[in-house]
C-alpha positions in Angstrom: -11.8 -61.7 49.1 -13.9 -59.4 51.3 -12.1 -56.4 52.8 -12.5 -57.6 56.4 -11.1 -61.0 55.4 -8.1 -59.4 53.7 -7.5 -57.4 56.8 -7.6 -60.5 58.9 -5.2 -62.3 56.6 -2.9 -59.3 56.6 -2.8 -59.1 60.4 -2.3 -62.9 60.7 0.5 -62.9 58.2 2.2 -59.8 59.5 2.1 -60.8 63.1 5.1 -63.1 62.6 7.1 -60.4 60.8 6.3 -57.9 63.5 8.5 -59.7 66.0 11.5 -59.6 63.7 10.9 -55.9 62.9 10.4 -55.1 66.7 6.8 -53.8 66.1 4.1 -54.3 68.7 0.9 -53.2 66.9 0.3 -53.2 63.2 -2.9 -51.1 63.6 -0.9 -48.0 64.7 2.2 -48.5 62.7 4.0 -45.1 62.4 6.1 -44.0 59.5 9.2 -44.8 61.7 7.9 -48.4 62.3 7.1 -48.8 58.7 10.7 -47.9 57.8 11.8 -50.5 60.4 9.5 -53.1 58.7 11.0 -52.3 55.3 14.5 -52.4 56.7 13.8 -56.0 57.8 11.8 -57.3 54.8 12.2 -54.8 51.9 8.5 -54.2 51.2 5.4 -53.1 53.0 3.2 -55.5 55.1 0.5 -55.6 52.5 3.0 -56.7 49.9 4.2 -59.5 52.2 0.6 -60.6 52.6 0.0 -60.7 48.9 3.2 -62.6 48.2 2.5 -65.1 50.9 -1.0 -65.7 49.6 0.4 -66.5 46.2 2.6 -69.3 47.5 1.0 -70.4 50.7 -0.8 -73.5 49.3 2.4 -74.9 47.7 4.4 -73.9 50.8 2.1 -75.9 53.1 2.4 -78.9 50.8 6.2 -78.7 51.5 5.7 -78.3 55.2 6.7 -74.6 55.0 4.9 -71.9 56.9 4.7 -68.1 57.1 7.7 -68.1 59.5 9.9 -69.5 56.8 8.5 -66.9 54.4 9.7 -64.1 56.7 13.1 -65.8 57.1 13.5 -65.7 53.3 12.5 -62.0 53.1 14.8 -61.1 56.0 17.7 -63.0 54.4 17.2 -61.4 51.0 16.8 -57.9 52.5 19.9 -58.1 54.8 22.0 -60.7 53.1 23.7 -61.5 56.4 25.8 -64.7 56.6 23.8 -67.7 57.3 25.2 -67.9 60.9 24.3 -64.2 61.5 20.8 -64.5 60.1 20.1 -67.7 61.9 21.1 -66.2 65.2 18.8 -63.2 64.6 15.9 -65.5 63.6 16.5 -67.9 66.5 17.2 -71.0 64.4 20.2 -72.9 63.1 22.0 -72.2 59.8 21.1 -75.5 58.2 17.4 -75.2 58.9 17.3 -71.6 57.8 19.2 -72.3 54.6 17.0 -75.2 53.5 13.7 -73.4 54.2 14.9 -70.1 52.7 15.9 -71.8 49.5 12.5 -73.5 49.3 10.6 -70.2 49.8 12.7 -68.3 47.3 12.1 -71.0 44.7 8.4 -70.8 45.3 8.4 -67.0 44.9 10.6 -67.4 41.8 8.1 -69.8 40.3 5.2 -67.5 41.0 6.8 -64.5 39.2 5.0 -65.2 35.9 1.7 -64.6 37.7 2.5 -60.9 37.9 5.3 -60.3 35.4 4.2 -61.3 31.9 5.1 -60.1 28.4 1.4 -60.0 27.4 0.9 -57.2 29.9 3.1 -54.7 28.1 0.2 -53.0 26.3 -1.9 -52.3 29.4 -2.9 -48.6 29.1 -1.5 -48.2 25.6 -3.6 -46.8 22.7 -4.3 -49.1 19.8 -1.5 -49.2 17.2 1.3 -47.9 19.5 4.7 -49.1 18.2 6.9 -48.3 21.2 5.7 -50.5 24.0 8.7 -51.1 26.4 12.0 -49.9 27.7 14.8 -52.4 28.0 18.1 -52.5 29.9 20.7 -54.9 31.1 21.1 -54.9 34.9 24.4 -56.1 36.4 24.8 -57.8 39.8 28.1 -58.4 41.5 29.4 -61.9 42.2 32.6 -63.4 43.5 35.5 -64.1 41.1 35.1 -67.1 38.8 38.4 -68.8 38.0 39.5 -70.9 34.9 41.1 -74.3 35.4 44.5 -72.6 35.1 43.8 -70.3 38.1 43.2 -67.1 36.1 40.1 -65.1 36.5 37.4 -65.9 33.9 36.9 -62.6 32.1 33.6 -63.7 30.6 32.0 -62.7 33.8 33.7 -59.3 33.9 31.3 -56.4 34.2 32.4 -53.1 32.5 29.8 -51.3 34.6 31.4 -52.2 37.9 34.9 -53.4 36.9 34.2 -56.6 38.8 32.8 -60.0 38.0 29.0 -60.1 37.7 25.8 -61.6 36.3 23.5 -59.7 34.1 19.7 -59.8 33.4 17.7 -58.3 30.6 14.7 -56.4 32.1 11.9 -54.7 30.2 9.3 -52.4 31.6 6.1 -51.2 30.0 6.0 -47.6 28.8 2.3 -47.3 29.6 1.9 -48.9 33.0 3.8 -49.7 36.2 4.5 -53.2 34.9 7.7 -55.2 34.6 7.1 -57.4 31.6 10.3 -59.3 31.0 13.1 -60.7 33.2 15.7 -62.8 31.4 18.9 -64.3 32.8 21.3 -64.8 34.3 24.0 -64.3 31.7 27.7 -63.7 32.2 28.2 -59.9 32.6 30.9 -60.0 29.9 28.1 -60.6 27.3 27.0 -57.3 25.9 23.4 -56.0 26.3 23.0 -56.0 22.6 24.1 -59.6 22.1 21.6 -60.7 24.8 18.9 -58.7 23.2 19.5 -60.1 19.7 20.2 -63.7 20.6 18.2 -64.5 23.7 14.6 -63.7 22.7 13.4 -60.2 23.3 14.4 -58.9 19.8 12.4 -61.7 18.2 9.4 -61.0 20.3 9.4 -57.3 19.3 9.9 -58.2 15.6 7.0 -60.8 15.7 4.7 -58.2 17.3 5.9 -55.4 14.9 6.8 -53.3 18.0 9.9 -51.3 19.1 11.7 -50.6 22.4 13.4 -47.6 23.9 16.9 -48.2 25.3 20.3 -46.6 25.6 23.0 -46.2 23.0 24.4 -49.7 23.4 21.4 -51.2 21.7 22.3 -50.5 18.0 19.4 -52.4 16.5 16.6 -51.4 14.1 13.9 -52.3 16.7 15.3 -49.9 19.3 15.1 -46.2 19.5 18.2 -44.9 21.2 18.9 -41.9 23.3 19.8 -39.4 20.5 17.1 -40.4 18.0 14.1 -38.2 17.0 12.7 -34.8 17.8 13.4 -32.8 20.9 10.0 -33.9 22.4 10.7 -37.5 21.6 14.2 -37.3 23.2 12.7 -35.8 26.3 10.0 -38.5 26.5 12.6 -41.3 26.1 14.7 -39.8 28.9 11.7 -40.1 31.2 10.9 -43.7 30.0 14.5 -44.7 30.7 14.4 -43.0 34.1 11.5 -45.3 35.0 13.6 -48.2 33.9 16.5 -47.1 36.1 14.0 -46.7 39.0 13.1 -50.4 38.6 16.7 -51.4 38.7 17.3 -49.4 41.9 14.3 -50.9 43.6 15.5 -54.4 42.8 18.7 -53.5 44.6 16.9 -52.5 47.8 17.5 -56.1 48.7 21.1 -56.4 49.7 21.4 -59.9 48.2 21.3 -58.0 44.8 23.2 -55.0 46.0 26.2 -56.7 47.7 28.5 -59.2 46.2 26.7 -62.5 45.7 28.3 -65.4 47.7 26.1 -68.4 46.5 25.6 -70.5 43.4 24.6 -68.8 40.1 21.4 -70.8 39.6 20.1 -69.7 43.0 20.9 -66.1 42.0 18.4 -66.5 39.2 15.7 -67.7 41.6 16.5 -64.7 44.0 16.3 -62.2 41.1 12.9 -63.5 40.1 11.6 -63.6 43.7 12.7 -60.0 44.2 11.2 -59.0 40.9 7.9 -60.4 42.0 8.0 -58.5 45.3 9.0 -55.3 43.5 6.2 -55.6 41.0 3.7 -56.1 43.9 5.1 -53.1 45.6 4.1 -50.8 42.7 0.5 -51.0 44.0 1.6 -49.1 47.1 4.6 -47.2 45.7 4.1 -46.5 42.0 6.7 -45.6 39.5 6.9 -42.1 38.2 4.4 -41.1 35.5 4.2 -43.6 32.6 3.6 -41.5 29.5 3.8 -38.0 28.2 
């Protein structure tokens, strides 16, 4: 797409969002106004444009438009109640809920276009064994009860001392690339069990590769925090810091920062939608340096 066409699409797409972010002119957006935009939608205008371009065709087939796209971003970013969000967006809760869910599902379905296991070696030298970092990321949910009225401890997160859902996320060591998002699982399931039983361990073994992770991953395909020389330990600390940065960026969206109030299946769609937006944002706001 030519540069002037991209600019036209950006301005056309962003104009709708500007009204929600109280911005009058995208051409002279100050740092302050950019912060206002991100406070409303979580990512920069160019990322919004790229994400909408990825789903616009399917959205139009479902009679959805860019207005509904910004509703979804606003709802994920602020995680207001449906009544509060609908009042801000000048619609009714039912209409907002239905359209937001449709847009989130489209973004979730598009995640594999930018987050793909086969991208883990971008920037790596031939023969590199260590290709990714991996970690389990927990998100708070409301209490889940057993039939007898007691709290279901299977969802209990030791990280937050509260019920939660967990996702296994892997990031390339050599590039700003999320390559694996797997979940949701009950937060009571250990990171190691998810790693061994839910697919990532097998992928590494089949590829004769290894991962970097923290001390909970006691597995032959993982190099933990205390393993290796001083230089290797220092490098792993930096790799894991990049992983933690990804986790923090996901939680810029309050739907993943606050306690989740909706069904668990939809949580999976939201995590994948936010992961897509986060990956696109690396083009404007890269992670820290990738390798030694």
